[in-house]
C-alpha positions as protocol buffer text, in pm:
chain_id: "A"
residue {
  index: 1
  type: MET
  ca { x: 3478 y: 2102 z: -3478 }
}
residue {
  index: 2
  type: GLU
  ca { x: 3481 y: 1723 z: -3473 }
}
residue {
  index: 3
  type: GLU
  ca { x: 3613 y: 1733 z: -3122 }
}
residue {
  index: 4
  type: LYS
  ca { x: 3309 y: 1995 z: -3011 }
}
residue {
  index: 5
  type: GLU
  ca { x: 3062 y: 1721 z: -3172 }
}
residue {
  index: 6
  type: VAL
  ca { x: 3237 y: 1448 z: -2938 }
}
residue {
  index: 7
  type: GLU
  ca { x: 3220 y: 1629 z: -2658 }
}
residue {
  index: 8
  type: LEU
  ca { x: 2875 y: 1742 z: -2724 }
}
residue {
  index: 9
  type: GLN
  ca { x: 2765 y: 1373 z: -2795 }
}
residue {
  index: 10
  type: ARG
  ca { x: 2912 y: 1281 z: -2440 }
}
residue {
  index: 11
  type: ASP
  ca { x: 2715 y: 1556 z: -2257 }
}
residue {
  index: 12
  type: THR
  ca { x: 2415 y: 1454 z: -2404 }
}
residue {
  index: 13
  type: PHE
  ca { x: 2430 y: 1099 z: -2341 }
}
residue {
  index: 14
  type: LYS
  ca { x: 2519 y: 1187 z: -1975 }
}
residue {
  index: 15
  type: VAL
  ca { x: 2197 y: 1399 z: -1966 }
}
residue {
  index: 16
  type: ARG
  ca { x: 2010 y: 1162 z: -2124 }
}
residue {
  index: 17
  type: GLN
  ca { x: 2126 y: 943 z: -1835 }
}
residue {
  index: 18
  type: GLU
  ca { x: 2036 y: 1134 z: -1565 }
}
residue {
  index: 19
  type: LEU
  ca { x: 1724 y: 1225 z: -1697 }
}
residue {
  index: 20
  type: ARG
  ca { x: 1616 y: 812 z: -1715 }
}
residue {
  index: 21
  type: LEU
  ca { x: 1755 y: 841 z: -1348 }
}
residue {
  index: 22
  type: VAL
  ca { x: 1525 y: 1111 z: -1239 }
}
residue {
  index: 23
  type: ARG
  ca { x: 1229 y: 960 z: -1428 }
}
residue {
  index: 24
  type: GLN
  ca { x: 1253 y: 628 z: -1244 }
}
residue {
  index: 25
  type: VAL
  ca { x: 1309 y: 831 z: -881 }
}
residue {
  index: 26
  type: LYS
  ca { x: 984 y: 1017 z: -969 }
}
residue {
  index: 27
  type: LYS
  ca { x: 818 y: 706 z: -1063 }
}
residue {
  index: 28
  type: GLN
  ca { x: 913 y: 524 z: -744 }
}
residue {
  index: 29
  type: MET
  ca { x: 798 y: 810 z: -541 }
}
residue {
  index: 30
  type: GLN
  ca { x: 450 y: 802 z: -671 }
}
residue {
  index: 31
  type: ILE
  ca { x: 414 y: 436 z: -620 }
}
residue {
  index: 32
  type: ALA
  ca { x: 516 y: 507 z: -262 }
}
residue {
  index: 33
  type: ASP
  ca { x: 278 y: 793 z: -221 }
}
residue {
  index: 34
  type: GLU
  ca { x: 12 y: 534 z: -357 }
}
residue {
  index: 35
  type: TRP
  ca { x: 76 y: 294 z: -113 }
}
residue {
  index: 36
  type: ARG
  ca { x: 86 y: 536 z: 166 }
}
residue {
  index: 37
  type: THR
  ca { x: -267 y: 634 z: 42 }
}
residue {
  index: 38
  type: SER
  ca { x: -418 y: 285 z: -23 }
}
residue {
  index: 39
  type: GLY
  ca { x: -185 y: 57 z: 118 }
}
residue {
  index: 40
  type: ILE
  ca { x: 65 y: -180 z: 20 }
}
residue {
  index: 41
  type: PRO
  ca { x: -101 y: -378 z: -261 }
}
residue {
  index: 42
  type: GLU
  ca { x: -94 y: -763 z: -249 }
}
residue {
  index: 43
  type: GLN
  ca { x: 211 y: -981 z: -330 }
}
residue {
  index: 44
  type: ARG
  ca { x: 213 y: -1088 z: -689 }
}
residue {
  index: 45
  type: HIS
  ca { x: 222 y: -1478 z: -716 }
}
residue {
  index: 46
  type: SER
  ca { x: 411 y: -1678 z: -954 }
}
residue {
  index: 47
  type: ASP
  ca { x: 272 y: -1898 z: -1220 }
}
residue {
  index: 48
  type: THR
  ca { x: 372 y: -2211 z: -995 }
}
residue {
  index: 49
  type: ASP
  ca { x: 183 y: -2053 z: -666 }
}
residue {
  index: 50
  type: ILE
  ca { x: -153 y: -1980 z: -875 }
}
residue {
  index: 51
  type: ASP
  ca { x: -323 y: -2311 z: -772 }
}
residue {
  index: 52
  type: ASP
  ca { x: -231 y: -2264 z: -396 }
}
residue {
  index: 53
  type: ALA
  ca { x: -297 y: -1859 z: -390 }
}
residue {
  index: 54
  type: GLU
  ca { x: -612 y: -1684 z: -267 }
}
residue {
  index: 55
  type: PRO
  ca { x: -825 y: -1538 z: -559 }
}
residue {
  index: 56
  type: THR
  ca { x: -706 y: -1156 z: -604 }
}
residue {
  index: 57
  type: THR
  ca { x: -1060 y: -1081 z: -782 }
}
residue {
  index: 58
  type: ALA
  ca { x: -1412 y: -1085 z: -612 }
}
residue {
  index: 59
  type: ALA
  ca { x: -1692 y: -1287 z: -757 }
}
residue {
  index: 60
  type: GLY
  ca { x: -1796 y: -1041 z: -1022 }
}
residue {
  index: 61
  type: GLY
  ca { x: -1428 y: -1045 z: -1171 }
}
residue {
  index: 62
  type: LEU
  ca { x: -1333 y: -699 z: -998 }
}
residue {
  index: 63
  type: GLN
  ca { x: -1028 y: -645 z: -801 }
}
residue {
  index: 64
  type: THR
  ca { x: -1068 y: -644 z: -425 }
}
residue {
  index: 65
  type: ALA
  ca { x: -1062 y: -324 z: -235 }
}
residue {
  index: 66
  type: PRO
  ca { x: -698 y: -197 z: -76 }
}
residue {
  index: 67
  type: ARG
  ca { x: -588 y: -354 z: 273 }
}
residue {
  index: 68
  type: LYS
  ca { x: -679 y: 8 z: 423 }
}
residue {
  index: 69
  type: THR
  ca { x: -1002 y: 29 z: 265 }
}
residue {
  index: 70
  type: ARG
  ca { x: -1121 y: -341 z: 399 }
}
residue {
  index: 71
  type: ILE
  ca { x: -986 y: -263 z: 722 }
}
residue {
  index: 72
  type: LEU
  ca { x: -1180 y: 55 z: 781 }
}
residue {
  index: 73
  type: ARG
  ca { x: -1490 y: -121 z: 597 }
}
residue {
  index: 74
  type: LEU
  ca { x: -1478 y: -417 z: 865 }
}
residue {
  index: 75
  type: MET
  ca { x: -1402 y: -208 z: 1151 }
}
residue {
  index: 76
  type: ALA
  ca { x: -1658 y: 78 z: 1081 }
}
residue {
  index: 77
  type: GLN
  ca { x: -1931 y: -186 z: 1128 }
}
residue {
  index: 78
  type: ASP
  ca { x: -1880 y: -184 z: 1481 }
}
residue {
  index: 79
  type: PRO
  ca { x: -1715 y: 162 z: 1553 }
}
residue {
  index: 80
  type: LEU
  ca { x: -1725 y: 64 z: 1936 }
}
residue {
  index: 81
  type: ARG
  ca { x: -1577 y: -233 z: 1920 }
}
residue {
  index: 82
  type: GLN
  ca { x: -1156 y: -289 z: 2042 }
}
residue {
  index: 83
  type: TRP
  ca { x: -956 y: -470 z: 1800 }
}
residue {
  index: 84
  type: LYS
  ca { x: -629 y: -694 z: 1806 }
}
residue {
  index: 85
  type: ALA
  ca { x: -417 y: -628 z: 1458 }
}
residue {
  index: 86
  type: LEU
  ca { x: -455 y: -1053 z: 1473 }
}
residue {
  index: 87
  type: GLU
  ca { x: -834 y: -995 z: 1521 }
}
residue {
  index: 88
  type: VAL
  ca { x: -844 y: -767 z: 1228 }
}
residue {
  index: 89
  type: ALA
  ca { x: -638 y: -1010 z: 996 }
}
residue {
  index: 90
  type: ASN
  ca { x: -833 y: -1309 z: 1083 }
}
residue {
  index: 91
  type: ALA
  ca { x: -1153 y: -1145 z: 979 }
}
residue {
  index: 92
  type: LEU
  ca { x: -1003 y: -1022 z: 660 }
}
residue {
  index: 93
  type: ASN
  ca { x: -848 y: -1401 z: 595 }
}
residue {
  index: 94
  type: GLU
  ca { x: -512 y: -1227 z: 607 }
}
residue {
  index: 95
  type: ALA
  ca { x: -347 y: -1396 z: 924 }
}
residue {
  index: 96
  type: ASP
  ca { x: -56 y: -1501 z: 743 }
}
residue {
  index: 97
  type: LYS
  ca { x: -20 y: -1145 z: 664 }
}
residue {
  index: 98
  type: ILE
  ca { x: -44 y: -961 z: 1018 }
}
residue {
  index: 99
  type: LYS
  ca { x: 219 y: -762 z: 1022 }
}
residue {
  index: 100
  type: SER
  ca { x: 88 y: -589 z: 659 }
}
residue {
  index: 101
  type: VAL
  ca { x: -259 y: -569 z: 869 }
}
residue {
  index: 102
  type: ARG
  ca { x: -68 y: -408 z: 1180 }
}
residue {
  index: 103
  type: VAL
  ca { x: 161 y: -154 z: 999 }
}
residue {
  index: 104
  type: ALA
  ca { x: -181 y: -60 z: 737 }
}
residue {
  index: 105
  type: ALA
  ca { x: -364 y: -11 z: 1090 }
}
residue {
  index: 106
  type: ASP
  ca { x: -96 y: 192 z: 1228 }
}
residue {
  index: 107
  type: GLU
  ca { x: -84 y: 388 z: 916 }
}
residue {
  index: 108
  type: LEU
  ca { x: -451 y: 441 z: 954 }
}
residue {
  index: 109
  type: ALA
  ca { x: -443 y: 537 z: 1330 }
}
residue {
  index: 110
  type: ARG
  ca { x: -164 y: 809 z: 1231 }
}
residue {
  index: 111
  type: ALA
  ca { x: -417 y: 932 z: 957 }
}
residue {
  index: 112
  type: GLY
  ca { x: -667 y: 1000 z: 1216 }
}
residue {
  index: 113
  type: SER
  ca { x: -924 y: 691 z: 1069 }
}
residue {
  index: 114
  type: LEU
  ca { x: -826 y: 436 z: 1345 }
}
residue {
  index: 115
  type: ILE
  ca { x: -784 y: 506 z: 1734 }
}
residue {
  index: 116
  type: LYS
  ca { x: -472 y: 326 z: 1846 }
}
residue {
  index: 117
  type: LEU
  ca { x: -550 y: 249 z: 2238 }
}
residue {
  index: 118
  type: PRO
  ca { x: -309 y: 93 z: 2494 }
}
residue {
  index: 119
  type: ASN
  ca { x: -195 y: -268 z: 2459 }
}
residue {
  index: 120
  type: ALA
  ca { x: -225 y: -214 z: 2077 }
}
residue {
  index: 121
  type: PHE
  ca { x: -597 y: -216 z: 2035 }
}
residue {
  index: 122
  type: TYR
  ca { x: -752 y: -63 z: 1782 }
}
residue {
  index: 123
  type: GLN
  ca { x: -1081 y: 128 z: 1736 }
}
residue {
  index: 124
  type: TYR
  ca { x: -1257 y: 271 z: 1449 }
}
residue {
  index: 125
  type: ALA
  ca { x: -1253 y: 688 z: 1430 }
}
residue {
  index: 126
  type: PRO
  ca { x: -1604 y: 833 z: 1289 }
}
residue {
  index: 127
  type: PRO
  ca { x: -1527 y: 1089 z: 1055 }
}
residue {
  index: 128
  type: GLN
  ca { x: -1542 y: 1454 z: 1225 }
}
residue {
  index: 129
  type: GLN
  ca { x: -1828 y: 1669 z: 1075 }
}
residue {
  index: 130
  type: PRO
  ca { x: -1712 y: 2026 z: 989 }
}
């Protein structure tokens, strides 16, 4: 009987470990889905970098909009303009994050929110009316 109890405890331990791992994977999948829809959030700065860091909140104390949202808002202001990723990054004060801006623009183009033109130009794609 005691051997059976020990065996059941081992099995219970293994199941708990697997359940913990499944929960971790599920959480990472949720984060990845959120990043796909909202864009990758700004990198957190350590306490030593805060003095040099760009503020992550707007004047009213609210968090800034996700990068993809800011890109769409910017490009919607002049829907006929063709933008280079560097121009978008400069307009958003993210010239040091040009790769992140380019990735976000490519994802928006795949989603149909932007049009990717030859020579890596991007243009706003107005929402289609049903």
